[in-house]
N, C-alpha and C positions, 0 to 999 in steps of 0.2 A: 463533524459540522459544530458549528461553536452552539452554545444551547444560549437558548435567548436569554433566561435571565441572567446567567454568567455577563450577557453582553452589557444590559440592562443596569447591574450593579456594580461594572467594570469599563464604564463604555471609556474612559477617560487610557486607562490601562490598556484597554484593547486594542486604542488607535496608534498607541506609542510602540505596541510590540510590533502591530502588521506594519510598521514604517522600516521597524525592523528587514523585515520582505520586499519594502523596499513598495509598499501598497500603501498607496493614499487613500483611509477609510474611511474619514470623517461624515462623509455625504451620504456611503452606503450604511454604513453603525449609525445616522441620526435617522432614517429609511427605517430602518428595520423597529428602531425604538420607537418609532412616530406607525407606523404598520401594527407591530404590538400593540399598543397603546388602544389603537380602531378594533383591533379584534377583539381585545380582552372586552371592551366596551360593548361589542355586536353579542359576544356571550354572555355577557350578565342581561342583555335587552331579552335573550332569545333562552336562558335558564327563569326570568322574573315573569315572561310570555308564558312560559311550558308550567311551570308553576300555575302563574292564573289560571289557565284551560284547567288545568286537571281538577283545582279548587271548586272553579262552578259546575264541570263534569258530576261531580260529587252530587253539588247542592242540586244541579237538576236531577239527580236519579231521586234525593227527596222529595223532590216536589213532586215528581212524579206519584213519590209512593204514595203520600199524604192527598192526591187530588187537584194538586193544584196547575192543573197541565195548562193555560194561559202564560202564568209567571214562568214556565216550564220553558214553556215555547219561546219568551223575548230572550231569556238566556241563551237558547240554543243557537239564538241568530249572532249573540254576543261571542259564543263560543267558536262559530263558523270564521266571524271576523278573526279571532285571535289564530287562529288555525291558517288562514290565509298569511298574517304577521309573521306568524314564527316560520312559514313555508318562506319566507322572502329573507327573513333574518336569515335563516339556516343556510339559501345563496348566496347573501352578503358575506359570510361570517366562509364558506367554502372558499369564494372567489381572494377574501381577504385571506386566508392561511395559503392557500396558491401560489399569492405573490409574496409573504414574506416566507414560504419555503424556498421557493426559485431562488431569493437573496439572498438568502440563508446558504444558498449549494455555492457562489461565486465569493465567499469569503472563507480566505487561505486561514487554514489552522495558526494561532499564535504561539510565536516561536522562544523557544525557554531561552530564561534569559542569559546562559551563555552564549547565544549564538551571537557570532559578531557583525558586524553589521559589515555588507561587500556589496557588487553586485555580479558580480560570478567567480571561475573558479580559480582563477587570480588572488580572488581576497580567502579563498579560504585556510585555518590553522592547520599547518604541520603541528601535531601534539606528540607523535611518536615514532620513532624508525628503529630498523631492528634489522641483521641478517650483510654478509658481505656480498658484496657486485663483484660476479667473476670476470677475470680478466679470458677474454676471448684471444682464439688465435688470429693470427693473420686472413682476414676471408673469411670471416664471420656472417652469415647470413640471416634478413631477417625470417619470421616463420615461414610466409610466403611462398620462399625461395627454398624452404627446408621441403616445408610439402610438397612442391614439385620435385625436387631432388631427390626423395624418399620416396615417392610416391604414395602419400599419405592422407592426402585433404586436393579435393579436387573441387578447385572453384570454377572451374571453364563449365566442368558436366553440373555444378550446380544451378548454373549460371545458363544451360541449354533447357535444364529439365523444369527451373521455374523460373529464376530469372537472380541477375544481385544478389549477391545476402543469404541465400540456402545453399552452405556447401556440404561438400559429397566428405563423407570420410571414410577412409579404404585401410582394409588388412590391418597393419599394428596402429595406426594412428585411431582405426576405430576402436581396437583394443584399449588403448592408450583412453581413450573418453570415456567409456566405460568402468574400464579401471577408477578413473576420479568420480566419478557417479557413485558407485559401489563406496569407493574408500571416504567419501565426504556424509554418505549416509551413514557407513558404521561410524564414523566418529561421533557423528551428530546422536544417533540412539543411544552411543556409551555416555553421552552425557546429560542423557536425563530424556531427551524428544523421544516421541512417538511415532514413528513410521506411519504418514499414511500415503496412497495411490488416489490421486485426486484429479478432475475432468476436467479437462483442457480448451471445453467451451464455459463461459457463462454467461445466466442470461440477465437482463438490465437491472434486477435489484440487486446483483451481485456486484456487480460496477459503480452502483451507486453506494453500496454498502461502505466501499473503501476507498472511493476519490474520485474514481476513472471518469464517473459519467455524472452527471449530466453534458458537463461539458467539454472533454477530452475523448468523444466518441473519434474522433480523426485520426486518434494515436494505436487505435486496437482498429485488428481485422474485423468485419462484422458480418456474420451470414445473414444478409437481408431478409430472406425470405422465413426466416425461424426465430430473427432477433436475434440471434444469439452471437457474441462475442468470441474470436481465439483469445487465450488470456494473455495481459504483456509480463506476468510472472508467478509463480504458486499461490503468492501473498491473498491473490483475488479469491478464490476456491478457498484455500486453507482458512484466513479468517472467518469467511461466511458461513464456516461450521457453525458458530458461534452467531448467524442472526438471531434475534426474536429469542433468546436464550436467557432465562436466568436463573443464575450459579448461585452456589452458599459460598458463603469465603473459605471454608474447610475445601473448595473447589482448586484454590491456587497452591502452587502456582500452574499454568497448563503450558507446555510444549510441545508442537508438533512439527513432523519435518517432514517433504515430502521432495522426492525430484519430477521436473515437470519440462517439459519444452516449450519455450516462450516467444511471444512471436510480436513483433512491431513494427510500425510502418513510422519507422524514423524516415525523416527527410535526407533523402540521397545527396552525401556531397564527397568530394576527389579529393586524394593526396593520402600520402603514406601514414597521416594520421586516422584515417578510416582503411587502409587497406585489408587484405586477410582477415585473421578473424577478430578486427580492431573494433569492426562494427559489423551486425547482422541482424535481418529481420528475424531468422529463426534461428534460437540459441538455445544448450539445454543450462538449467540451473539448477541446486541446491538448497531449500531453501528451511530456513527455523524462522516458526511464529511462535511468540508468546501474548500470552491472556494473562493480565495480572492484576492484584491488588493495588491501590491509585498508589499505595503509603511504599510499596515495592519497585516500580517500575521501573525508578532509573538505576537503580541497584541490580536487576535485572539486566537494564541496556549496558550495562558493566562488566556484567557474566557473559551477555552475548560476545561481547568485545573480546572479553581475555577466550572465549571458545576461538572463535577467527583464530587470532593470533596463534593456538596451540598448534591449530592445523596446518597455518603457514609455516609454523617452526618446524613440523615434521616433512614436508616437500623442501624444508633449506631453501627458499626464497624469499629471498630482498623485496623489503614492503615498507610502507609504512602508513602513518593515519591520519585522518586529516578531519577536524570540525568545520561543516561548512558554513559559510556565511550563510546570512539573511537572503541574499539574491539566490545563492545556490540548493538553497533546501528546498525541497519539494512543497507541494501545496498543500499535502495533508498532514507532513511531519513536524513536528517538534522541536526534534534536534536529531539532528543526522551524524554520523560518523563513516568517511570513506577510506576502505581501503584498498589501497593501489599496490602493485607490485613492478618491482623494477627491470624494464627490457632491457638489456643490454646489448642486444642487434641494433635496437632500433633510437640506445639511449633517452629514452624517455619512461613515465611511469602513466603507467596502463589502469586504470578500474575496477577492482574483481568483487568488490563487496559494497553495497551500504546499508547501515544500520541503523532501525531509528526507533524512537517512541512518537507514537499517535496521541500517547493521553488520552483523552476521551473524546477525539475527535471523530473516530471510525467506530468507535460502538456509540457518538450520539445515533450517527447512520445505520447502526445496525440494529441499534434498540436491544444492548448488550450489558446488560445490569447482572446483580448477584446480591443478595441479601445479605444487610452486616448485621453486626452483632446486635440492633436494635430492631432486626427486622421491618427496616427500613433499604427501597431498594434504588441503589446508586450504580453508575454507568461504570465500567471497568475500563482498564487502561490496556494497548494493544499495541505490539510491536514487531518486525520484523527484519529479516537481515538474510542476506545471499552469505552461505557455508556453503558450496560457494558458486558466483558465474564460471562459467565452463571455458569460455571463448579465449578470455584474455590470460586466465591460470593457464591452458594449452601452449596458449603464446609463449607464456615466461619461460614454462618446461622446453620449451621448443629450442627456443633461441638461448636460454643462461646453460641448458647444459649439453648443448653443442660443439662436440672435439672436430678432429682432426679426420678419426675413425668413425664416429656418427654422432647419434644424439642418447646418451645414458638415459637409464631411466632411475627418476628419484629412487632410493634403495627400500622407501619408505611403502611404496607401488608394486615391487616387484612382486611380491603373491599374489595380487589381482590381476596385474599382466602376464606371467609366465616368461616374458624375458623382461631380458635386461640393458637392451640397447637397440638401436632403430639402428640398422647399417645399411 
């Protein structure tokens, strides 16, 4: 959530930068400023009314002490009127503040100056590529056919148990999935991230804190009786560890990692681009989260990008990095880099990680602050990224490592799987 003082002082800049996200923000920004002026005027009236009431209360006490009962009684009538006025002002202030907050929740984060203009993923900028795309044998299969051939993932069984988008991993498929989770966690821990085991359900306040609520509840599975939500990513419970927390500058940097299943009510569509593991309603992901001093957050973002590179190099998967355009950057993000692995059997790039800097946007919602060297409380910066999302990494491994004899396991994973081929 953007801060009102920032909007007031940088109105033109905010409108201009939100246009990069294809948001015409003039009307809502003007309304925010007007509401804030009205709110501040009400607050001033309320403060003056309460101050006057307190002054009169002291005066009444002195008058009673000195025996001036009649004067004191007259003043009591005045304080009674002031109390009614202050109650009305308080109600008006609450209404105005709620309206202002509701508007602020609708305004996306402003994008970083490096975010390019664009409307969709076609306008994203490729900034880095690495790895050799393998040449597969004749008759190479996409991963959903390989899963069936080697009996390692059962999509039909998942459909029977739950529905489309909930696969069942079996035998060596399940062991490979578990190996990837452990490998990712070990890599993150070695890079300085502290492992957490996080809840898989969150309350409403947690969803608001990271920007999934109040206007995106349709994208999450909702347990209505308890008003809890299944997490769309470990980012949500992980970042909410720091909700309503006041840090010291010496606490930075903070880095955590955690594995969770993720649940997303994405709109269904058909075709090869969403077949198999390409789009799921439940999937596994290992996340990295950073809480940083504002002066270091973009350096931290670069470090996160470099870290994910090392994981993909270890897996020897061909990948590229995209800087997302304004139309593809998420509501809460200021700058996002997407990693995509090349699927040789599908002849297409598959997104496997998004790494984002939210600057103060989430911290303002979370009330996540730190005490600076001058003793003043300021908002921290939050960042998060996938390291990594499993379904498409697994799809990339199955497709790129397939041979006529079976699917070779990446060398770095063999100590985790206990086998070196699926045949």
